[in-house]
MMTF fields as JSON, N, C-alpha, C and O atoms, coordinates in Angstrom:
{
  "mmtfVersion": "1.0.0",
  "mmtfProducer": "UNKNOWN",
  "numBonds": 419,
  "numAtoms": 420,
  "numGroups": 105,
  "numChains": 1,
  "numModels": 1,
  "chainsPerModel": [1],
  "groupsPerChain": [105],
  "chainIdList": ["A"],
  "bondAtomList": [4, 2, 8, 6, 12, 10, 16, 14, 20, 18, 24, 22, 28, 26, 32, 30, 36, 34, 40, 38, 44, 42, 48, 46, 52, 50, 56, 54, 60, 58, 64, 62, 68, 66, 72, 70, 76, 74, 80, 78, 84, 82, 88, 86, 92, 90, 96, 94, 100, 98, 104, 102, 108, 106, 112, 110, 116, 114, 120, 118, 124, 122, 128, 126, 132, 130, 136, 134, 140, 138, 144, 142, 148, 146, 152, 150, 156, 154, 160, 158, 164, 162, 168, 166, 172, 170, 176, 174, 180, 178, 184, 182, 188, 186, 192, 190, 196, 194, 200, 198, 204, 202, 208, 206, 212, 210, 216, 214, 220, 218, 224, 222, 228, 226, 232, 230, 236, 234, 240, 238, 244, 242, 248, 246, 252, 250, 256, 254, 260, 258, 264, 262, 268, 266, 272, 270, 276, 274, 280, 278, 284, 282, 288, 286, 292, 290, 296, 294, 300, 298, 304, 302, 308, 306, 312, 310, 316, 314, 320, 318, 324, 322, 328, 326, 332, 330, 336, 334, 340, 338, 344, 342, 348, 346, 352, 350, 356, 354, 360, 358, 364, 362, 368, 366, 372, 370, 376, 374, 380, 378, 384, 382, 388, 386, 392, 390, 396, 394, 400, 398, 404, 402, 408, 406, 412, 410, 416, 414],
  "bondOrderList": [1, 1, 1, 1, 1, 1, 1, 1, 1, 1, 1, 1, 1, 1, 1, 1, 1, 1, 1, 1, 1, 1, 1, 1, 1, 1, 1, 1, 1, 1, 1, 1, 1, 1, 1, 1, 1, 1, 1, 1, 1, 1, 1, 1, 1, 1, 1, 1, 1, 1, 1, 1, 1, 1, 1, 1, 1, 1, 1, 1, 1, 1, 1, 1, 1, 1, 1, 1, 1, 1, 1, 1, 1, 1, 1, 1, 1, 1, 1, 1, 1, 1, 1, 1, 1, 1, 1, 1, 1, 1, 1, 1, 1, 1, 1, 1, 1, 1, 1, 1, 1, 1, 1, 1],
  "groupList": [{"groupName": "MET", "atomNameList": ["N", "CA", "C", "O"], "elementList": ["N", "C", "C", "O"], "formalChargeList": [0, 0, 0, 0], "bondAtomList": [1, 0, 2, 1, 3, 2], "bondOrderList": [1, 1, 2], "singleLetterCode": "M", "chemCompType": "L-PEPTIDE LINKING"}, {"groupName": "LYS", "atomNameList": ["N", "CA", "C", "O"], "elementList": ["N", "C", "C", "O"], "formalChargeList": [0, 0, 0, 0], "bondAtomList": [1, 0, 2, 1, 3, 2], "bondOrderList": [1, 1, 2], "singleLetterCode": "K", "chemCompType": "L-PEPTIDE LINKING"}, {"groupName": "PHE", "atomNameList": ["N", "CA", "C", "O"], "elementList": ["N", "C", "C", "O"], "formalChargeList": [0, 0, 0, 0], "bondAtomList": [1, 0, 2, 1, 3, 2], "bondOrderList": [1, 1, 2], "singleLetterCode": "F", "chemCompType": "L-PEPTIDE LINKING"}, {"groupName": "GLN", "atomNameList": ["N", "CA", "C", "O"], "elementList": ["N", "C", "C", "O"], "formalChargeList": [0, 0, 0, 0], "bondAtomList": [1, 0, 2, 1, 3, 2], "bondOrderList": [1, 1, 2], "singleLetterCode": "Q", "chemCompType": "L-PEPTIDE LINKING"}, {"groupName": "ALA", "atomNameList": ["N", "CA", "C", "O"], "elementList": ["N", "C", "C", "O"], "formalChargeList": [0, 0, 0, 0], "bondAtomList": [1, 0, 2, 1, 3, 2], "bondOrderList": [1, 1, 2], "singleLetterCode": "A", "chemCompType": "L-PEPTIDE LINKING"}, {"groupName": "LEU", "atomNameList": ["N", "CA", "C", "O"], "elementList": ["N", "C", "C", "O"], "formalChargeList": [0, 0, 0, 0], "bondAtomList": [1, 0, 2, 1, 3, 2], "bondOrderList": [1, 1, 2], "singleLetterCode": "L", "chemCompType": "L-PEPTIDE LINKING"}, {"groupName": "VAL", "atomNameList": ["N", "CA", "C", "O"], "elementList": ["N", "C", "C", "O"], "formalChargeList": [0, 0, 0, 0], "bondAtomList": [1, 0, 2, 1, 3, 2], "bondOrderList": [1, 1, 2], "singleLetterCode": "V", "chemCompType": "L-PEPTIDE LINKING"}, {"groupName": "ASN", "atomNameList": ["N", "CA", "C", "O"], "elementList": ["N", "C", "C", "O"], "formalChargeList": [0, 0, 0, 0], "bondAtomList": [1, 0, 2, 1, 3, 2], "bondOrderList": [1, 1, 2], "singleLetterCode": "N", "chemCompType": "L-PEPTIDE LINKING"}, {"groupName": "GLU", "atomNameList": ["N", "CA", "C", "O"], "elementList": ["N", "C", "C", "O"], "formalChargeList": [0, 0, 0, 0], "bondAtomList": [1, 0, 2, 1, 3, 2], "bondOrderList": [1, 1, 2], "singleLetterCode": "E", "chemCompType": "L-PEPTIDE LINKING"}, {"groupName": "ARG", "atomNameList": ["N", "CA", "C", "O"], "elementList": ["N", "C", "C", "O"], "formalChargeList": [0, 0, 0, 0], "bondAtomList": [1, 0, 2, 1, 3, 2], "bondOrderList": [1, 1, 2], "singleLetterCode": "R", "chemCompType": "L-PEPTIDE LINKING"}, {"groupName": "SER", "atomNameList": ["N", "CA", "C", "O"], "elementList": ["N", "C", "C", "O"], "formalChargeList": [0, 0, 0, 0], "bondAtomList": [1, 0, 2, 1, 3, 2], "bondOrderList": [1, 1, 2], "singleLetterCode": "S", "chemCompType": "L-PEPTIDE LINKING"}, {"groupName": "TYR", "atomNameList": ["N", "CA", "C", "O"], "elementList": ["N", "C", "C", "O"], "formalChargeList": [0, 0, 0, 0], "bondAtomList": [1, 0, 2, 1, 3, 2], "bondOrderList": [1, 1, 2], "singleLetterCode": "Y", "chemCompType": "L-PEPTIDE LINKING"}, {"groupName": "GLY", "atomNameList": ["N", "CA", "C", "O"], "elementList": ["N", "C", "C", "O"], "formalChargeList": [0, 0, 0, 0], "bondAtomList": [1, 0, 2, 1, 3, 2], "bondOrderList": [1, 1, 2], "singleLetterCode": "G", "chemCompType": "PEPTIDE LINKING"}, {"groupName": "THR", "atomNameList": ["N", "CA", "C", "O"], "elementList": ["N", "C", "C", "O"], "formalChargeList": [0, 0, 0, 0], "bondAtomList": [1, 0, 2, 1, 3, 2], "bondOrderList": [1, 1, 2], "singleLetterCode": "T", "chemCompType": "L-PEPTIDE LINKING"}, {"groupName": "ASP", "atomNameList": ["N", "CA", "C", "O"], "elementList": ["N", "C", "C", "O"], "formalChargeList": [0, 0, 0, 0], "bondAtomList": [1, 0, 2, 1, 3, 2], "bondOrderList": [1, 1, 2], "singleLetterCode": "D", "chemCompType": "L-PEPTIDE LINKING"}, {"groupName": "TRP", "atomNameList": ["N", "CA", "C", "O"], "elementList": ["N", "C", "C", "O"], "formalChargeList": [0, 0, 0, 0], "bondAtomList": [1, 0, 2, 1, 3, 2], "bondOrderList": [1, 1, 2], "singleLetterCode": "W", "chemCompType": "L-PEPTIDE LINKING"}, {"groupName": "CYS", "atomNameList": ["N", "CA", "C", "O"], "elementList": ["N", "C", "C", "O"], "formalChargeList": [0, 0, 0, 0], "bondAtomList": [1, 0, 2, 1, 3, 2], "bondOrderList": [1, 1, 2], "singleLetterCode": "C", "chemCompType": "L-PEPTIDE LINKING"}, {"groupName": "ILE", "atomNameList": ["N", "CA", "C", "O"], "elementList": ["N", "C", "C", "O"], "formalChargeList": [0, 0, 0, 0], "bondAtomList": [1, 0, 2, 1, 3, 2], "bondOrderList": [1, 1, 2], "singleLetterCode": "I", "chemCompType": "L-PEPTIDE LINKING"}, {"groupName": "HIS", "atomNameList": ["N", "CA", "C", "O"], "elementList": ["N", "C", "C", "O"], "formalChargeList": [0, 0, 0, 0], "bondAtomList": [1, 0, 2, 1, 3, 2], "bondOrderList": [1, 1, 2], "singleLetterCode": "H", "chemCompType": "L-PEPTIDE LINKING"}, {"groupName": "PRO", "atomNameList": ["N", "CA", "C", "O"], "elementList": ["N", "C", "C", "O"], "formalChargeList": [0, 0, 0, 0], "bondAtomList": [1, 0, 2, 1, 3, 2], "bondOrderList": [1, 1, 2], "singleLetterCode": "P", "chemCompType": "L-PEPTIDE LINKING"}],
  "groupTypeList": [0, 1, 2, 3, 4, 4, 5, 5, 6, 6, 1, 7, 0, 8, 9, 10, 6, 1, 2, 11, 1, 8, 6, 5, 12, 5, 9, 6, 13, 0, 14, 5, 12, 4, 7, 6, 13, 5, 13, 12, 12, 6, 4, 5, 3, 13, 3, 8, 10, 15, 16, 8, 2, 17, 10, 1, 14, 5, 3, 10, 17, 10, 2, 12, 12, 7, 4, 4, 8, 5, 11, 2, 8, 8, 14, 1, 2, 14, 14, 2, 5, 1, 1, 5, 4, 4, 17, 1, 12, 17, 2, 11, 6, 18, 19, 6, 3, 3, 11, 10, 15, 12, 3, 9, 6],
  "groupIdList": [1, 2, 3, 4, 5, 6, 7, 8, 9, 10, 11, 12, 13, 14, 15, 16, 17, 18, 19, 20, 21, 22, 23, 24, 25, 26, 27, 28, 29, 30, 31, 32, 33, 34, 35, 36, 37, 38, 39, 40, 41, 42, 43, 44, 45, 46, 47, 48, 49, 50, 51, 52, 53, 54, 55, 56, 57, 58, 59, 60, 61, 62, 63, 64, 65, 66, 67, 68, 69, 70, 71, 72, 73, 74, 75, 76, 77, 78, 79, 80, 81, 82, 83, 84, 85, 86, 87, 88, 89, 90, 91, 92, 93, 94, 95, 96, 97, 98, 99, 100, 101, 102, 103, 104, 105],
  "secStructList": [7, 7, 7, 7, 7, 3, 3, 3, 3, 3, 1, 7, 2, 2, 2, 2, 2, 2, 2, 2, 2, 2, 6, 6, 7, 7, 7, 3, 3, 3, 3, 7, 1, 1, 3, 3, 3, 3, 6, 6, 6, 3, 3, 3, 3, 3, 2, 2, 2, 2, 2, 2, 2, 6, 6, 7, 7, 4, 4, 4, 7, 7, 7, 7, 7, 7, 1, 7, 7, 7, 7, 7, 7, 7, 1, 1, 2, 2, 2, 2, 2, 2, 2, 2, 2, 6, 1, 6, 6, 7, 7, 7, 1, 1, 7, 7, 7, 5, 7, 6, 6, 1, 7, 5, 7],
  "xCoordList": [11.097, 9.629, 8.929, 9.422, 7.774, 7.116, 5.694, 5.014, 5.185, 3.799, 2.919, 3.224, 1.806, 0.908, -0.47, -0.949, -1.065, -2.365, -2.819, -2.283, -3.802, -4.508, -5.701, -6.483, -5.875, -6.939, -8.051, -7.777, -9.212, -10.437, -11.362, -11.699, -11.757, -12.676, -14.076, -14.396, -14.954, -16.272, -17.336, -17.053, -18.51, -19.671, -20.358, -20.872, -20.381, -21.074, -20.184, -20.059, -19.565, -18.528, -19.254, -18.697, -20.395, -21.022, -21.318, -21.087, -21.859, -22.218, -20.925, -20.85, -19.899, -18.63, -17.957, -17.554, -17.813, -17.235, -18.025, -17.447, -19.357, -20.185, -19.847, -19.704, -19.709, -19.347, -18.015, -17.909, -16.973, -15.654, -15.585, -14.79, -16.367, -16.386, -17.216, -16.712, -18.49, -19.341, -19.12, -19.345, -18.706, -18.577, -17.154, -16.956, -16.143, -14.787, -14.047, -12.935, -14.654, -14.068, -13.013, -12.325, -12.831, -11.769, -12.269, -13.453, -11.294, -11.593, -11.092, -10.081, -11.826, -11.374, -10.214, -10.3, -9.123, -7.973, -7.907, -7.289, -8.506, -8.519, -9.717, -9.984, -10.435, -11.661, -11.506, -11.606, -11.267, -11.185, -12.384, -12.335, -13.505, -14.693, -14.633, -15.183, -13.929, -13.864, -12.818, -12.725, -12.001, -11.05, -11.045, -10.934, -11.176, -11.245, -10.171, -10.164, -9.293, -8.315, -8.777, -9.215, -8.626, -9.026, -7.827, -6.759, -7.963, -6.877, -6.631, -7.516, -5.468, -5.148, -4.601, -4.351, -4.415, -3.871, -4.929, -4.626, -6.188, -7.21, -7.639, -7.941, -7.671, -8.183, -9.35, -9.337, -10.33, -11.485, -11.503, -11.26, -11.78, -11.84, -13.213, -13.574, -13.909, -15.136, -14.869, -13.868, -15.749, -15.632, -15.496, -14.672, -16.25, -16.222, -14.827, -14.259, -14.288, -13.034, -11.854, -10.861, -12.03, -10.977, -10.992, -9.927, -12.174, -12.199, -11.569, -10.859, -11.801, -11.032, -9.515, -8.78, -9.046, -7.652, -6.973, -5.85, -7.66, -7.089, -7.667, -7.457, -8.394, -8.885, -9.753, -9.583, -10.62, -11.499, -12.955, -13.203, -13.978, -15.315, -15.822, -15.161, -16.919, -17.451, -17.606, -17.446, -17.916, -18.118, -16.793, -16.794, -15.691, -14.43, -13.962, -12.979, -14.687, -14.319, -15.254, -16.475, -14.651, -15.426, -15.245, -14.189, -16.333, -16.382, -16.615, -17.167, -16.204, -16.532, -15.485, -15.722, -14.296, -13.283, -12.77, -13.011, -12.047, -11.507, -10.009, -9.462, -9.355, -7.917, -7.16, -5.943, -7.837, -7.214, -7.903, -8.998, -7.355, -7.984, -7.462, -6.266, -8.37, -7.941, -8.053, -9.117, -6.991, -6.904, -7.094, -6.359, -8.122, -8.41, -8.49, -8.828, -8.179, -8.341, -9.246, -9.238, -10.009, -11.007, -10.804, -10.845, -10.587, -10.423, -11.759, -11.797, -12.848, -14.152, -14.916, -15.936, -14.41, -14.914, -16.402, -17.139, -16.887, -18.355, -19.217, -20.285, -18.804, -19.573, -19.562, -20.571, -18.419, -18.344, -19.339, -20.004, -19.367, -20.256, -21.743, -22.517, -22.075, -23.477, -23.671, -24.75, -22.704, -22.823, -23.066, -23.931, -22.331, -22.497, -23.813, -24.444, -24.302, -25.639, -26.775, -27.763, -26.612, -27.638, -27.587, -28.426, -26.641, -26.435, -26.933, -26.505, -27.853, -28.333, -27.388, -26.733, -27.253, -26.549, -25.101, -24.356, -24.675, -23.253, -23.277, -24.131, -22.331, -22.168, -20.875, -19.849, -20.872, -19.697, -18.98, -19.614, -17.694, -16.902, -17.183, -17.312, -17.264, -17.517, -18.057, -17.899, -18.691, -19.163, -17.973, -16.837, -18.241, -17.098, -16.542, -17.284, -15.216, -14.518, -13.327, -12.941, -12.724, -11.625, -10.486, -10.683, -9.29, -8.143, -7.527, -7.769, -6.71, -6.022, -5.229, -5.046, -4.736, -3.929, -4.828, -4.339, -6.191, -7.113, -7.674, -8.565, -7.22, -7.661, -9.063, -9.252, -10.028, -11.394, -11.447, -10.956, -12.059, -12.145, -13.551, -13.853],
  "yCoordList": [55.684, 55.475, 56.121, 56.088, 56.708, 57.469, 57.008, 56.945, 56.681, 56.254, 57.483, 58.617, 57.177, 58.211, 58.172, 59.172, 56.937, 56.93, 55.441, 54.546, 55.209, 53.927, 54.047, 54.986, 53.13, 53.229, 52.231, 51.05, 52.675, 51.87, 51.79, 52.815, 50.622, 50.476, 50.621, 50.025, 51.429, 51.741, 51.446, 51.477, 51.172, 50.86, 52.129, 52.248, 53.104, 54.351, 55.52, 55.827, 56.179, 57.208, 58.399, 58.891, 58.859, 59.971, 59.813, 60.715, 58.616, 58.294, 58.189, 58.663, 57.561, 57.366, 58.702, 58.922, 59.63, 60.927, 61.692, 62.304, 61.597, 62.264, 61.771, 62.584, 60.526, 59.854, 60.398, 60.852, 60.334, 60.792, 62.258, 62.684, 63.042, 64.462, 64.816, 65.506, 64.365, 64.778, 64.05, 64.636, 62.853, 62.055, 62.114, 62.27, 61.994, 61.98, 63.355, 63.546, 64.226, 65.556, 65.704, 66.725, 64.714, 64.809, 65.78, 66.09, 66.201, 67.17, 66.486, 65.784, 66.725, 66.309, 67.18, 68.407, 66.49, 67.267, 67.077, 67.896, 66.037, 65.76, 64.869, 63.87, 65.307, 64.566, 64.242, 65.149, 62.988, 62.61, 61.803, 61.019, 61.929, 61.176, 59.732, 59.451, 58.87, 57.48, 57.273, 56.19, 58.303, 58.288, 59.733, 60.784, 59.628, 60.846, 60.701, 59.708, 61.665, 61.623, 62.645, 63.769, 62.12, 62.874, 63.252, 62.662, 64.205, 64.457, 63.26, 62.423, 63.171, 62.1, 60.851, 59.84, 60.925, 59.763, 58.725, 57.533, 59.125, 58.215, 58.484, 59.626, 57.432, 57.597, 56.562, 55.43, 57.052, 56.167, 55.896, 56.804, 54.695, 54.286, 53.486, 52.597, 53.846, 53.121, 51.696, 51.363, 50.861, 49.402, 49.102, 48.265, 49.733, 49.44, 49.758, 48.949, 50.925, 51.323, 50.449, 50.178, 50.029, 49.181, 47.815, 47.262, 47.263, 45.991, 46.148, 45.251, 47.252, 47.435, 47.455, 46.798, 48.18, 48.286, 46.915, 46.675, 46.06, 44.785, 43.611, 42.437, 43.98, 42.929, 41.871, 40.685, 42.224, 41.346, 41.76, 42.926, 40.844, 41.211, 41.659, 41.403, 42.291, 42.85, 41.877, 42.249, 40.618, 39.622, 39.218, 38.654, 39.488, 39.113, 40.114, 39.868, 41.175, 42.14, 41.791, 41.735, 41.565, 41.267, 42.501, 43.13, 42.798, 43.899, 43.368, 42.283, 44.116, 43.777, 42.956, 42.447, 42.819, 42.028, 42.802, 43.999, 42.064, 42.676, 42.55, 42.387, 42.623, 42.459, 43.677, 43.62, 44.885, 46.153, 47.209, 46.947, 48.363, 49.42, 50.752, 50.918, 51.721, 53.17, 53.69, 53.638, 54.155, 54.558, 56.032, 56.833, 56.408, 57.802, 57.914, 56.952, 59.082, 59.377, 60.582, 61.475, 60.619, 61.654, 62.064, 61.187, 63.347, 63.795, 63.748, 63.405, 64.091, 64.096, 62.84, 62.89, 61.68, 60.373, 60.255, 59.868, 60.562, 60.4, 61.259, 60.813, 62.467, 63.332, 62.706, 62.75, 62.095, 61.413, 60.169, 59.894, 59.493, 58.286, 58.792, 58.189, 59.896, 60.459, 60.84, 60.6, 61.401, 61.746, 60.469, 60.456, 59.459, 58.174, 57.611, 57.077, 57.668, 57.091, 57.684, 57.01, 58.917, 59.61, 59.318, 59.82, 58.532, 58.179, 56.801, 55.868, 56.631, 55.332, 54.653, 55.321, 53.373, 52.6, 52.347, 51.796, 52.717, 52.506, 51.105, 50.814, 50.275, 48.959, 48.925, 49.352, 48.454, 48.356, 47.066, 46.025, 47.071, 45.826, 45.17, 43.952, 46.015, 45.592, 46.74, 47.878, 46.529, 47.676, 48.444, 47.971, 49.605, 50.358, 49.525, 48.956, 49.453, 48.759, 49.543, 50.526, 49.121, 49.851, 48.817, 47.755, 49.172, 48.275, 48.46, 49.457, 47.483, 47.535, 48.802, 49.156, 49.534, 50.734, 51.95, 53.058, 51.759, 52.865, 53.418, 54.261, 53.009, 53.596, 52.982, 51.775, 53.829, 53.4, 53.388, 54.299, 52.329, 52.195, 51.704, 51.519],
  "zCoordList": [-40.709, -40.834, -39.657, -38.529, -39.929, -38.895, -38.77, -39.794, -37.611, -37.432, -37.724, -37.356, -38.411, -38.738, -37.984, -37.449, -37.985, -37.401, -37.235, -37.89, -36.356, -36.245, -37.186, -37.043, -38.146, -39.078, -38.688, -38.475, -38.601, -38.269, -39.48, -40.072, -39.835, -40.933, -40.381, -39.352, -41.065, -40.5, -41.538, -42.736, -41.119, -41.991, -42.373, -43.485, -41.457, -41.772, -41.392, -40.207, -42.351, -42.1, -41.369, -40.387, -41.769, -41.211, -39.807, -39.002, -39.457, -38.01, -37.21, -36.076, -37.807, -37.084, -36.785, -35.643, -37.786, -37.589, -36.437, -35.539, -36.554, -35.526, -34.183, -33.27, -33.987, -32.646, -32.121, -30.981, -33.022, -32.571, -32.3, -31.462, -32.959, -32.805, -31.58, -30.694, -31.491, -30.462, -29.105, -28.046, -29.148, -27.904, -27.386, -26.181, -28.259, -27.802, -28.002, -27.509, -28.683, -28.829, -29.874, -29.887, -30.786, -31.772, -32.915, -33.054, -33.675, -34.774, -36.121, -36.138, -37.191, -38.44, -38.959, -39.0, -39.354, -39.935, -41.38, -42.06, -41.931, -43.365, -43.655, -42.986, -44.718, -45.139, -46.631, -47.457, -46.998, -48.411, -48.723, -49.671, -47.981, -48.316, -47.686, -46.621, -48.43, -47.955, -46.922, -46.343, -46.662, -45.531, -44.857, -45.49, -43.532, -42.702, -41.598, -40.87, -41.483, -40.438, -39.325, -39.57, -38.123, -36.922, -36.063, -36.224, -35.167, -34.27, -33.377, -33.201, -32.825, -31.919, -32.595, -31.939, -33.921, -34.603, -34.908, -34.856, -35.232, -35.563, -37.002, -37.35, -37.858, -39.187, -39.419, -38.935, -40.186, -40.425, -41.937, -42.732, -42.318, -43.708, -43.955, -43.183, -45.026, -45.287, -45.612, -46.248, -45.185, -45.423, -46.899, -47.267, -47.746, -49.183, -49.761, -50.495, -49.429, -50.011, -49.428, -50.104, -48.13, -47.537, -48.25, -48.521, -48.556, -49.305, -50.647, -51.103, -51.296, -52.588, -52.363, -53.101, -51.381, -51.128, -50.879, -51.323, -50.184, -49.79, -50.649, -50.344, -51.723, -52.665, -51.964, -52.247, -51.115, -50.406, -50.56, -50.87, -50.356, -50.354, -49.029, -48.022, -48.956, -47.705, -46.62, -45.457, -46.909, -45.867, -45.221, -44.127, -45.861, -45.216, -44.059, -43.36, -43.926, -42.823, -41.655, -41.805, -40.517, -39.304, -38.361, -38.312, -37.627, -36.708, -35.305, -35.123, -34.346, -32.919, -32.21, -31.114, -32.845, -32.134, -30.937, -30.78, -30.091, -28.852, -28.748, -27.657, -29.87, -29.842, -29.977, -30.154, -29.904, -30.044, -29.23, -28.732, -29.061, -28.248, -28.676, -28.915, -28.775, -28.853, -27.383, -26.765, -26.899, -25.467, -25.313, -25.891, -24.5, -24.168, -22.653, -21.963, -22.152, -20.704, -20.552, -21.399, -19.504, -19.209, -17.749, -16.886, -17.415, -16.084, -15.336, -14.154, -16.019, -15.443, -15.781, -16.468, -15.285, -15.793, -15.517, -16.424, -14.328, -14.02, -14.908, -15.326, -15.215, -16.191, -17.53, -18.234, -17.94, -19.294, -19.338, -20.337, -18.225, -18.102, -18.325, -19.069, -17.658, -17.862, -19.345, -19.887, -19.987, -21.364, -22.211, -23.087, -21.946, -22.738, -22.429, -23.342, -21.243, -20.857, -21.733, -22.024, -22.13, -22.842, -24.331, -25.079, -24.778, -26.25, -26.478, -25.799, -27.443, -27.858, -28.734, -29.535, -28.658, -29.6, -29.219, -30.03, -28.041, -27.584, -26.91, -26.072, -27.302, -26.704, -25.939, -26.469, -24.76, -23.909, -23.966, -24.134, -23.836, -23.789, -22.354, -22.23, -21.335, -20.015, -19.25, -19.693, -18.121, -17.318, -16.691, -16.735, -16.122, -15.515, -14.4, -13.599, -14.348, -13.338, -12.871, -13.505, -11.755, -11.173, -10.979, -10.39, -11.497, -11.365, -10.028, -9.347, -9.636, -8.272, -8.114, -6.949, -9.043, -8.911, -8.794, -8.57, -8.948, -8.807, -9.972, -9.868, -11.176, -12.466, -12.709, -12.56, -13.082, -13.506, -14.988, -15.655, -15.522, -16.978, -17.344, -18.523]
}
């Protein structure tokens, strides 16, 4: 068995793809409409199609949990923070902080 991707269910595919392309620099490797695969092992699936796959209604999908993470690193962290500050509608899990080993997140 081989791991393929982390799949994220999204409410708005166009907006989500734009975010991953423009903000995080990922590229689309496959676009099937309701499912888009990006570089780095990230796949996006529309909420409606996901609900069909798992035989659930839209209300059974919850967003905004904090039990998972897509992990990215950025060499020019302060420049990236400035880029994020210019984008409306981004919500942070926490403000920028530095761990005891020196990593800023």
